[in-house]
VOFISE-961365 format. One record per atom (N, C-alpha, C): x, y, z; residue in one letter. Coordinates in steps of 0.05 Angstrom, whole numbers, plus 5000, padded with zeros to 4 digits. Example, Ala and Ser with C-alpha at 12.3 -4.5 7.8 and 13.67 -1.06 7.14 Angstrom:
BEGIN
526448865156A 524649105156A 526449345156A 525749555142S 527349795143S 525850015157S 
This chain:
BEGIN
328019603135M 325419743132M 324419833159M 325119693181R 323919763207R 324720043215R 322820193224R 323320463234R 323920443264R 326220533271E 327020513299E 325420713316E 324020593336R 322420763354R 323220713383R 325820663387D 326820623414D 327020893427D 328120903451D 328221153467D 329821363452D 332021293440H 333621493426H 332121603402H 330821433387G 329321523363G 327021703371G 325621623393A 323321783403A 324222053412A 326422063426K 327522323436K 328322503412K 329422373392E 330322523369E 328022653354E 325822493351R 323522583337R 322022803353R 321822753379F 320522953396F 322123213397F 324823193397S 326523423397S 326123583371S 325823443348F 325323573323F 322723733324F 320523603334L 317923743336L 318123983354L 319523953376S 319824183395S 321324413382S 323524353369S 325124563356S 323524693334S 322024543318F 320424653297F 318324843308F 316924753330F 314924913343F 316025183353F 318325163366L 319625403377L 320525593355L 321525483334R 322325653311R 320025803299R 317725663296R 315325793285R 314326023303R 314525983330L 313726193348L 315426433345L 318026393342H 319926613338H 319226763312H 318626623291E 317926753266E 315426923268E 313426823283I 310926973287I 311527223303I 313027193325A 313627423342A 315227633327A 317127543312E 318827733296E 317127883277E 315127753265Q 313427883245Q 311628093258Q 310328013280L 308428193293L 309628413310L 311728343324Y 312928533343Y 314928723331Y 315628683306A 317728843293A 317329143297A 314929263292P 314729553296P 315129633325P 314129473344L 314429543372L 317229503382L 318629313371L 321429273379L 323029513369L 322429613346K 323829843335K 323330093352K 320930123362E 320230353379E 320930323408E 322030093416D 322830023443D 320430013462D 318029963450V 315729903467V 315929623479V 316829443462V 317329173471V 320329113465V 321628973484R 324428923480R 324828623474R 327028573460M 327528303450M 327428093472M 328728153495E 328827953516E 326027913528E 324328113527E 321528083537E 319927913518E 320227963492A 318827803472A 319727513474A 322327473479E 323427203481E 322227063506E 321927213528E 320827093552E 317927013548E 316427173533E 313627103527E 313526853510E 315226843490I 315326603472I 315826353488I 317826363506L 318626133521L 316426053541L 314926253551R 312726203570R 310526053555R 309826133531Y 307726003516Y 308725723507Y 311225713499Y 312425453491Y 312325253514Y 313025343538A 313025153561A 310225053567A 308225223563Q 305425143568Q 304524933549Q 305424953524K 304324783503K 306224543496K 308624553505K 310624353497K 309724073506K 308624043530S 307923783540S 305823643522S 304123803509G 302123683490G 303423553466G 305823633459L 307123523436L 307823223440L 308223143465Q 308722863471Q 306322693465Q 303922793471D 301422653465D 301122633434D 301722843421V 301522853391V 303422643379V 305822643391Y 307822443381Y 306822163385Y 305422103406S 304621833413S 301921753400S 300621933386Y 297921883376Y 297921643358Y 299921603341Y 300021383322Y 301521143334Y 302021143360G 303620933372G 302520653368G 299820613371E 298620353368E 298820243340E 298420433320Q 298720343292Q 301520263286Q 303520413297W 306320333292W 306920063305W 305820023329D 306319763342D 305319533325D 302919553314Y 301919333297Y 303419313271Y 304219543261F 305919533236F 308419373241F 309719413263Y 312219263269Y 311718973274Y 309418913286Q 308718633290Q 308418483263Q 307018623245V 306718503218V 309418493203V 310918693206A 313518703192A 315418483202A 315318413227E 317118223239E 316017933237E 313517903228A 312317633226A 313717473204A 313917213208D 315117043187D 313117013164D 314016903142D 312316873119D 309816703124D 310016503142A 307716333148A 305416473161A 306116683177H 304016823192H 303317093179H 304817183160F 304417453149F 301617483137F 300817303119L 298317333105L 296017323125L 296117153145G 294017143165G 293717403180G 295817513188M 295717773203M 294617993185M 295317983159L 294318193141L 291318153136L 290417903135Q 287517863131Q 285917963156Q 287017923179R 285618013203R 285618313206R 287518443194A 287718733196A 286518883173A 285518743152R 284718883128R 282219063132R 280418983150S 278119153154S 278919413168S 280719403187V 281719643200V 283219813180V 285019693165L 286619843146L 284919973124L 282719843117S 280919953097S 279520203106S 279120213133R 277920463144R 279920693144R 282420623149F 284420833150F 285320933123F 285420753103Y 286520833077Y 284620753055Y 284320943036A 282620893013A 284020692995A 282520552978A 283720352960A 285720472941A 285320732934T 287220862917T 289920912930T 289920912957E 292420952972E 293720682978E 292120502989L 293220242997L 290920032994L 290919892972D 288819692965D 289419432979D 288519413004V 289119173020V 287918923008V 285418942997E 284118702986E 285718592962E 286818772946Y 288418682923Y 290918522933Y 292318622952Y 294718492962Y 294018222975Y 291818212990V 291017963003V 290417752981V 289017842961E 288317662939E 290717562924E 292617742918Q 295017662903Q 296917492919Q 297117542945L 298817382962L 297717102965L 295017072965A 293816812968A 294216642942A 294716762919R 295016612894R 297816502890R 299816612904H 302516532898H 303716392922H 305616222917A 307116082938A 308916272953A 309116222979R 310716402996R 313616412988R 314516202976S 317416182968S 317916322941S 315916402927S 316216522901S 317216812903S 318616892882A 319617172881A 317217372880A 315117292867R 312717462865R 311517512892R 311317302908W 310117332935W 311817522952W 314517482951Q 316317652967Q 316217942958Q 316017982931A 315818252921A 313218392930A 311018242930L 308418352939L 308518432968L 309718252985R 309918323013R 311618573017R 313918583004R 315718813007R 314319072998R 312919052975R 311619292964R 309419392983R 307819202993F 305619283011F 306719423036F 308819303049M 309819423073M 311119693068M 312419733046E 313619993039E 311420213036E 309220133022K 307020333019K 305720393045K 305320183061W 304020223088W 305820403105W 308320353106Q 310220513122Q 310120813112Q 310320853086A 310321123075A 307821273082A 305521133080L 302921263086L 302721323116L 303621143133L 303521183162L 305321413170L 307621433159E 309521653165E 308221913156E 307121923132A 305922173122A 303522253139A 301822063147R 299522133164R 300522243191R 302522113202E 303522203229E 304722483227E 306422533207V 307622793204V 305423003199V 303522943182D 301323133177D 299823203202D 299222993218F 297823033243F 299423213262F 301923163264Q 303623323282Q 303923603272Q 304223643247M 304523913236M 301924073238M 299723943235K 297124083238K 296724163267K 297523993286H 297224063314H 299024303320H 301524303311I 303324533316I 302224773302I 301024743278G 299824963264G 297625093280G 295924923293R 293725033310R 294825183334R 296925083346L 298225223369L 299325483360L 300625493337C 301725743326C 299525943319C 297325843309E 295026023303E 294026153328E 293825993349D 292926103375D 294926313385D 297526253382Y 299526453390Y 299326703374Y 298926673348Y 298626903330Y 296327073339Y 294026943345R 291627103353R 292227243380R 293627113398M 294227233424M 296027483420M 298127453404V 300027673400V 298627893384V 297027823364D 295628023348D 293728183365D 292428043384G 290528173402G 292028373420G 294428293429R 296028483445R 296928723429R 297628673404M 298428883386M 296129093383M 293728993380R 291429173377R 290929333402R 291329203425V 291029353450V 293129573452V 295629503445L 297729703446L 297329933427L 296229863403R 295630083384R 293330253393R 291130123400D 288630273406D 288730413433D 289530263453K 289530373480K 292030533486K 294330433477G 296830573483G 297130833468G 296030843443R 296431083427R 293831243424R 291831153439G 289231293437G 288731473461G 290831523476G 290531703499G 289831543524G 288231673542G 287431543567G 289731533587G 291931673582G 294031673602G 296031443598G 295431263581F 297131033577F 299231083555F 301731013561S 303631003539S 303630713529S 304430663504P 304530393494P 306330213512P 308430323522R 310230173539R 308830083565R 307330263577L 305930203601L 303729993596L 302430013574V 300429803567V 301729533565V 304029523552W 305429263549W 306229153577W 307329333594L 308329243620L 306129133637L 303729233635Q 301629143654Q 300128903644Q 300828803620L 299328573609L 299528323627L 301828293641T 302228063658T 301728123687T 300628353694C 300128433722C 297628283733C 297328293759S 294928193772S 292628393765S 290128293766P 287828473760P 287728713778P 288428673804E 288428903822E 290429113814E 292829033807L 294829223799L 294129353772L 292829213754R 291929333729R 289929553734R 288029503752M 286029713759M 287329953771M 289329913789K 290730133801K 292330293780K 293630153762I 295230293741I 293330453723I 291030343718K 289030493702K 288330753715K 287830743742Q 287230983757Q 289531183757Q 292031083761L 294331253762L 295031373735L 294431223714A 295031323687A 293331573681A 290931583691Q 289231823688Q 290532063702Q 291532003726V 292932223741V 295332313726V 296932123716M 299332193701M 298632363676M 296332303664R 295532443640R 294732733646R 293332773669N 292133033675N 293933213692N 296133103703S 297833253722S 300033413707S 299833673709E 302033833697E 304633803713E 304333753739L 306733703756L 308333463745L 306933243739I 308333003730I 309533053703I 308133193685R 309233253659R 311733423662R 311733613681D 314033783685D 316433613697D 315733433715L 317833253726L 319033093704L 317332993687D 318232823665D 320232973647D 319633223643R 321433383625R 324033453640R 323933493666A 326233583681A 328233363688A 327233143698L 328932933708L 330132773684L 332732753684G 334032593664G 333932713636G 333532983634R 333233103608R 335833103593R 335633093567K 338033073550K 339933303553K 338833543556E 340533783558E 342333763583E 341233663605A 342733653630A 345033453627A 344433223614D 346533023611D 348733123593D 347933273572E 350033383554E 351733593570E 350433743588A 352033933604A 354033793621A 353133573633R 354933413650R 357333313634R 356833213610L 359033113593L 360933343586L 359733573580Y 361433803573Y 363233883597Y 362133883621Q 363733943645Q 365833733649Q 365233493642A 367133273647A 369633303629A 369233393604V 371433403586V 372733683586V 371633873600N 372734143600N 374834163623N 377134043618G 379234043638G 381134283636G 383334273651K 385134503653K 387934453643K 388434223631I 391134163622I 391434233592I 393134423586P 393534493557P 395134273543P 394434203519V 395934013503V 396134133475V 397934023460E 398334103432E 397133893414E 395433973396L 394333793376L 395533843349L 396433633336L 397633653310L 395533573289L 394633753273R 392533703254R 393533713225R 393933473213P 394933483185P 392933603166P 393833763148A 392133873127A 392733723101A 391733823078T 392233683053T 395133693046T 396333463040H 399133453035H 399733513005H 399033762998S 399633852970S 402233982968S 403434062991D 406034202990D 408034033006D 409233832993I 411233663006I 413733823013I 414533803038A 416833963047A 419333793049A 419033533048G 421433353050G 420533083059G 422432933071I 421932663080I 422632643110I 420932503124T 421332473153T 420632183161T 420732123186E 420031863196E 417231863209E 415831653206G 413231623217G 411831363209G 409231353213N 407831103205N 405131173192N 404931413180N 402631493165N 402631353138N 400931153134L 401030993110L 400131163085L 398531373090N 397731543068N 400031703056N 402131743072S 404531903064S 406931733059S 406531473057L 408831283055L 410331313028L 412931303030L 414531303005L 414231032991L 414031032964P 413630782950P 415730572956P 418230662962V 420330462967V 419730292991V 418230393010E 417630243034E 415930003027E 414330013006Y 412629782999Y 414229542990Y 416729592983C 418429372974C 418829162996C 418929263021Y 419329083043Y 417028873044Y 414628963037L 412328783039L 412328573017L 413828612996S 413928422974S 415828192979S 417328213000D 419328003007D 418627883035D 418327623036K 417527503062K 419727543083K 422227553075V 424427583094V 424427863105V 423728063089L 423828343098L 421128443109L 419028283106E 416428363115E 416428433145E 417828283161G 417928333190G 419328603195G 421228683179V 422628933182V 420629163179V 418829133159F 416829343154F 415029383178F 414029163189Y 412229183212Y 413629293237Y 416129223241R 417629333264R 417929633261R 418629723237R 419030003232R 416430153234R 414230023227Y 411530153229Y 410930203258Y 411329993275V 410830023304V 412630233316V 415130243307E 417030433319E 416730713306E 414930743287R 414531003273R 417131093259R 418330903245K 420930963232K 420830913202K 418430893191L 418130873162L 418731143149L 419731133124A 420231383109A 417631483098A 416831733105V 414331843096V 414832133087V 413032233069F 413232513061F 412332693084F 413732923086D 413133123106D 411733353092D 409533463105G 408133683093G 408333933110G 408134163096V 408234423110V 405534483122V 403434393108S 400634473115S 399734333141S 400934393163R 400134293188R 399934513208R 397934503226R 397534713246R 397834603274R 398934763291V 399134683319V 397234873335V 395334753350E 393334913364E 393434853394E 392835053410Q 392635013439Q 389634953444Q 389134733458V 386334663465V 386234593494V 383834593505E 383434513533E 382734213533E 384434063546A 383933773547A 382933693575A 381733453577S 380533373602S 382733283622S 382333353647S 384133253668S 383132993679S 380832893669R 379732643678R 380732413661R 380732173673R 381431933658R 379231853639R 379831683620G 377831583601G 375531443615G 376131293637I 374031153651I 372031353663I 373131583672D 371331783684D 369531903663D 370631953639L 369032063617L 366731873610L 367331613610A 365231423604A 363131423625A 363931463650S 361931483672S 360131723669S 361431953661H 359832193658H 357932163635H 358732023614A 357031993591A 354631823597A 354731653618Q 352531493625Q 350431653640Q 347931573638K 345831703653K 345531563679K 345431713701G 345231603727G 342531483734G 342331363757S 339831243766S 338031453779S 335631363787F 333831533802F 333531413830F 333731583850V 333131503878V 330731683887V 328531553895V 326131693903V 325431633931V 325331833948C 324431793976C 321531883978C 319731703985V 316831753985V 315731734014V 314531944022D 313231954049D 310531804047D 310331574061T 307931414061T 306431424088T 306831644102S 305431684128S 302531744125S 301031734147G 298131784146G 297432054136G 299132254140S 298532524131S 298632554101S 299532344087M 299632354058M 297332204045M 295432114061R 293231954050R 291332134033R 289732004016G 287832154000G 289032233973G 288532473965E 289432573939E 292532593937E 293832653960R 296732663960R 297932383954R 296732183967E 297631913963E 297431833933E 295131903921L 294631823893L 296731963875L 297232223880L 299132363864L 302032263869L 302632203894A 305332093900A 305831823886A 303831653886K 304031403872K 304331443841K 302831633831A 303031693802A 305831793795A 307031953813V 309732063809V 311731823808V 311431643826V 313331413827V 313031243802V 310531183795L 310031023771L 311131153746L 310731413744S 311631563721S 314731563720S 316031593743L 318931593744L 320031323738L 318731113749A 319630833743A 319430783713A 317230873701L 316930843672L 319030993656L 319631233665K 321731393652K 324431263654K 325031163679A 327631023683A 327730773665A 325530633662D 325530393644D 326030473615D 324730693606C 325130773578C 327930873573C 329230983594M 331931083591M 334030883600M 333130633606H 334930413614H 336530493639H 335130613658R 336430683683R 335130513705R 336430523728R 335230393752R 333630593768R 331730493783C 330130673800C 329930543827C 331030683847R 330930583875R 328930743891R 326830613900V 324630743914V 324930693944V 325130903960V 325430883989V 322830984001V 321230804013L 318730874025L 319130904055L 318131124066F 318631164095F 316031264109F 315531154132S 313631254151S 314831204178S 313731014194N 315030934218N 317430754212N 317330614189Q 319430434181Q 320230504152Q 322330374143V 323330434116V 323230174100V 322330194075E 322329974057E 323630064031E 325329894020V 326829963995V 325929783973V 325229893950I 324529743926I 326529813904I 328029623894E 329929663872E 328729563846E 328229753828V 327129683802V 329329703781V 330229483770Q 332229483750Q 331129413722Q 329029253722D 327729173697D 324729183702D 323329393693L 320529433700L 318829203690L 319529073668Y 318028853658Y 317928623678Y 320128583692K 320228373712K 319628473740K 320128733745D 319928833772D 317428993778D 315629023759L 313229183764L 311629073787L 311728813790S 310228683812S 311328763840S 313928853841L 315128933866L 313729193876L 312729353858L 311329603866L 308429553873L 307429303870E 304529263873E 303529333901E 304929243922A 304029303950A 304029613954A 306129753945F 306230043948F 303930183933F 303430093908L 301430223892L 298530163901L 298129923912C 295429833918C 294629873947C 296529903965N 295829933994N 295730224002N 294230284023A 293830554033A 296230644050A 296830904050F 298931014067F 297931024095F 299830994114H 299131004143H 301631044159H 301331104185G 303531134204G 304631414206G 306731434221G 308031694225G 310231744205G 311831954210S 313932034191S 316632024205S 318531874194D 321331874204D 323131874179D 324132114174M 325832154150M 328732064154M 329532024179T 332331974185T 333331714171T 331831494175C 332631244163C 332531254132C 330531394122A 330331424093A 332731584082A 333531794096M 335931944088M 338431774088M 338631614109Q 341031434111Q 341131244088Q 338831124081E 338730934059E 339331064033E 338131304028A 338431444002A 341331533999A 342431664020V 345131774018V 347131544015V 346731324030G 348531094028G 348630984000G 346330973987A 346230873959A 347631073940A 347231323944L 348331523926L 351331553928L 352431463950L 355331463953L 356731233939L 355131033930R 356330803917R 357030873888R 359030733877D 359930793850D 357730743829D 356030533835D 353930473815D 351630673815D 351730873833Y 349631083834Y 350831353829Y 353231363816L 354331623809L 352531773790L 352432033794Y 350832213777Y 347832153777Y 346832053799A 344031983801A 342432243807A 339732213804D 337932423811D 336532343837D 336332513856L 334932463882L 332332623883L 330132493887L 327532623889L 326232563915L 325332773930W 323832753954W 320832803948W 319132633957V 316232673953V 314932653981V 314032883992S 313132894019S 311533144024S 310033154046D 308833404055D 310833564072D 313133444078F 315333574093F 314333684119F 312333554131E 311633624159E 313433464177E 316033534177L 318133374190L 319833554207L 321333434225P 323333594240P 325433704222P 326633924229P 328734054212P 330933854206P 332233884183L 334433714175L 336933804190L 338333614203G 340633684218G 343033774201G 344933904214L 347234004199L 348833784186L 349033554200A 350633334189A 349333234163A 346733214163W 345333124139W 345533334117W 345333584124R 345633804104R 348333784091R 350433734107K 353133714096K 353333474076K 352033254084R 352133014067R 350833064040R 348533204041I 347133274016I 348833463999I 350033654012M 351733843997M 354133693984M 355233493998D 357433333987D 356433183963D 354033073964L 352932933941L 352533123917L 351733363922K 351433553900K 354033623888K 356233623904Q 358833663893Q 359633433875Q 358533193879R 358932963862R 357032963839R 355633193834E 353833233812E 351233073814E 350433013838V 347832903843V 345833133843V 343733113828R 341633323827R 339433243846R 338533443862V 336533403882V 333933553875V 331733413876Y 329133523869Y 327133463892Y 325033613894A 323033563914A 320233623904A 318333453912V 315533503907V 314233543935V 313333783940A 312333853967A 309333903966A 307933773985F 305033803987F 304433994010F 302634174006G 301734354028G 303434594031G 302834754052N 304235004057N 306034994081N 305434814100N 307034804125N 309434624122N 311134684103V 313434514097V 315934604113V 317634414118E 320234474131E 322234564110E 323034814111S 324634924089S 327534824089S 328534704110S 331234604111S 331734384090S 329634244082Y 329834054060Y 329834184033Y 327834364030L 327334484004L 329634673996L 331034784015D 333234964009D 335534823995D 335634553999L 337834403987L 337134313958L 334634333951A 333734223925A 334434413902A 335234293880D 335734453856D 333134553844D 331034413849R 328434503840R 326234383857R 324134543862V 321934453880V 319334493865V 317634283866W 314934303855W 313034303879W 311434503881R 309534523903R 306734443893R 305334293910S 302634203902S 300734263925S 298434363919S 296334423939S 294334193941S 294933963928V 293133733929V 292733643958V 290233593966G 289633493993G 289033704013G 289333964006L 288734174025L 285734234026L 284834304049E 281934384052E 281434644038E 
């Protein structure tokens, strides 16, 4: 009858409570986040991270819940292990406490005390009463403990439900109600610092009102350009012959092959015999099965790719974004605000398209921010987005960093964007050649230029240039 509450039993019970709690959290998240998961506003791994974060915060409290009935169990075991000579006395001392815990309809302590006092301890009746009382007490104590634990977990799950439901309302109302926020951006900033949230709110308004950013969003990484790349990749120069079977309604004879749709019935006989089954499979691999031959076949000349399959797969992938941003003092003010909005918009686009975004910040020094997962890496942009631009302009190190990255295999077919006032020294011939080589590798180069006094040696290399008069007197 004794319930084992040693270390192993305690760990087992606590593990059950923890697993049950975590399972309920997953069920709630799956129910509430389902529409956003489908729309890719929230991703499964992000929802999972949020669940585990809440679980980790509340899990320690489960240990206290598990221990809440510890004193009652300790006394239960003392009574259960007592010999017959001391059992009745212990029960008499505990009856006032037990009467407060349990109604007479559940456990009538007075009745059992009275009945036990009437019979001899050695009698079968006395032993049966003791056994019956302890069984009922144990069952009630177990039920009370489980109910207490489940109610506590229920309250934690209700709190989690309210938290997630509140976030859902924010995503619906704020994310889809305009204000420059996309639902994805609203979700991403939920875990940001207050300072970064305020800055994102400001930049979201710029993103909403800027035609330049909307145009950038349409141009960079657009579907039509990626399809054009894929077309160029498969449009090779090696002629091949394609054999295209038509309907085999005009059988011309019998030939060898492994087309199971044209197989002669006699060939199936091999499969009916275990000894000959291996012969069938060997002839199938060698294309020597007897099959019907048809006249209705055409031979066409087509253009096949000169690239390997691995190259086609690379072309089909969408490349990363590399953004060089001028953070010098001449970019302060409205230019700075628009430049930050451009970077935030592009990082958001890269996130939605499952691309990487490499941001190269340059003034007197160069800083590189690699954003691979905006949900985790948004905080990396905090210093850039929240701090003011300052210092001079040195594009050389930024060019070296950007070109070096674009020459790597993991940045094939990337888009390069320059954001600057381009009040810079002319671009040297060596750098011009490197950029032209990148364009031969199908890197697309874009530029956002502020002001009128721009250095044209940069813009001449760009596939497209957006000019902005923001910040001019």
